[in-house]
C-alpha positions in Angstrom: 8.8 25.1 -7.4 9.7 23.1 -9.7 10.9 20.0 -7.2 7.2 20.3 -5.5 5.3 20.2 -8.8 7.8 17.3 -9.8 6.5 15.5 -7.0 3.1 15.6 -7.8 3.6 14.6 -11.1 5.2 11.7 -9.7 3.0 11.4 -7.3 -0.3 11.2 -9.7 1.8 8.6 -11.4 2.3 6.4 -8.4 -2.3 6.6 -7.4 -1.5 2.6 -8.1 1.4 1.8 -6.0 0.5 2.8 -2.9 3.8 1.9 -1.3 5.8 4.0 -4.0 2.9 7.0 -3.4 4.0 6.7 0.5 7.3 7.7 -0.2 6.8 10.4 -2.8 4.1 12.2 -0.3 7.0 11.7 2.6 9.7 13.4 -0.2 6.8 16.0 -1.1 6.4 17.3 3.0 10.2 17.2 3.4 10.3 19.7 0.2 8.1 22.0 1.5 9.6 22.1 4.8 12.9 23.1 2.9 11.2 25.6 0.7 9.9 27.2 3.8 13.7 27.7 5.1 12.3 26.8 8.6 15.2 24.5 10.2 12.6 23.2 13.2 10.3 22.3 10.8 12.5 20.3 8.6 14.2 18.8 12.1 10.5 18.1 13.1 9.6 16.1 10.0 13.1 14.7 9.6 12.6 13.0 13.4 9.1 12.1 12.5 10.4 10.1 9.5 12.4 8.2 11.6 9.7 7.6 14.7 6.5 7.6 13.6 6.1 8.1 9.4 4.9 4.6 7.8 7.1 3.3 5.0 4.3 1.4 4.2 0.9 2.9 5.1 -1.1 -0.8 5.1 -4.5 1.6 5.2 -4.1 3.4 2.0 -6.3 3.6 -0.5 -5.7 4.8 -4.2 -9.3 7.0 -3.3 -7.2 8.3 0.0 -3.9 8.8 -2.2 -6.7 10.7 -4.9 -7.5 12.9 -1.6 -3.8 13.7 -0.7 -2.9 14.7 -4.0 -5.4 17.4 -3.8 -4.8 19.1 -0.9 -0.5 18.5 -1.9 -1.4 20.2 -4.7 -3.8 23.0 -3.2 -0.5 23.5 -1.4 1.9 23.9 -3.9 -0.6 26.1 -5.8 -1.0 28.3 -2.2 2.9 28.9 -2.2 3.1 29.6 -5.1 0.6 32.8 -5.0 2.7 33.7 -1.7 -0.1 33.2 0.4 1.2 31.5 4.1 -1.7 32.5 5.9 -3.8 30.0 3.4 -1.0 27.6 3.4 -1.0 27.2 7.3 -4.6 26.5 7.8 -4.4 23.9 4.6 -1.6 22.1 6.3 -3.0 22.3 9.7 -6.3 20.6 8.4 -4.2 18.2 6.6 -2.0 17.3 9.9 -5.2 16.7 12.0 -6.5 14.2 9.1 -3.0 12.3 9.3 -3.0 12.2 13.3 -6.4 11.5 12.8 -5.7 8.8 10.9 -2.3 7.5 12.6 -4.2 7.2 16.0 -7.2 5.1 14.3 -4.4 2.4 13.1 -3.2 2.7 16.0 -6.3 1.5 17.5 -7.5 -1.3 14.6 -3.9 -2.5 15.5 -4.5 -3.1 19.4 -7.9 -4.2 18.7 -7.0 -6.7 16.2 -3.7 -7.8 19.0 -6.6 -7.8 21.6 -8.8 -10.5 19.4 -5.7 -12.5 18.6 -4.7 -13.1 22.3 -8.0 -13.7 23.7 -10.0 -15.3 20.9 -11.3 -18.9 21.7 -11.2 -20.7 18.8 -14.6 -19.2 17.6 -13.7 -15.9 17.3 -14.9 -14.4 20.2 -13.1 -12.6 23.0 -14.0 -13.2 27.2 
């Protein structure tokens, strides 16, 4: 638990540095997986880190960072209370939020690429 609490303190201190906050959040997720003693979850998270975990989260804001910190704090509290169903429900919602953000980011990237490729110089697309 001490590792999770330390990472939460570090994340709170890093809200003004979103790249650092993103790194600490990744470390928090890995520490939760490690604490679960579930090797499958651990391997999946490590794999995700190399495939889809952003080193630099360009859409992060301090407001979003505070929201994520709240969720991570609640998760640590549930783990400490030994409430696996509560922790699982919270993580399910958290992962859905992350997935929705990633899908939105990809959509924005595709839209930007479309405009960049097809722009006629007047900011219009065909």
